[in-house]
C-alpha positions, 0 to 999 in steps of 0.5 A: 500500500502507498504511504504519503510519508514515503514522499517526504524527504529522508531527513524528515523520515529518519527522526520519525523512524527513530522515534518509533524505535525509541518508543518501541512502536517500530524496529530498525533493522538493516535500514528498514523499519518494521512496526512492532505489535504495539506499533500496529495497534497504535497505527490502527487505534482511535485517538484516545487509545493512541494517546493512552498507548503513547503515554504508557510507552513514553513512561516505560521506554523513555528514561528521561520522561520517567525521570522528569515526571518523577521530579515533577510529582515530588514537587508540591506544585508539580511544576519546574522550569524547563531550564532545570532539566536542560542544565542536567542534560548539558552534562551529556549534551551540548546546549542546543541538543539539550534544548532540542531534547527537552522540546521533544520531550515536552511535545511528546509529554503534551501529546500523551497528556502527561505534561503541560507547558507554560510558554511565558514562564518556560515551565513544565507541569505534570498533568494529573491523570483521570482515574 
């Protein structure tokens, strides 16, 4: 079957493939990407189911996400400046890489319903999950 993504430039496809691999929705092998069972469920699922599965995989397979959420949960207001985590990441990454990593995490966490972001204050907060 044809896929509109196949017409996208390679530099746009590689981050998508890497994200699928990181989140355990896909397996990269010898230059090809195959969806895992969870990836196939994600691809065929409805919006709410996709968000739930994404949130589960984000906290399970992305150690930085679990770390950030743990720190936020320990704070009374469930918030922290993004800079707090960027500084921590700069022990291992350049400033630009740390910033990009946090932007990606905030975007993924927001999609998953786990994080909220205040652009003005540059703070992130843990979102209380519905029971």
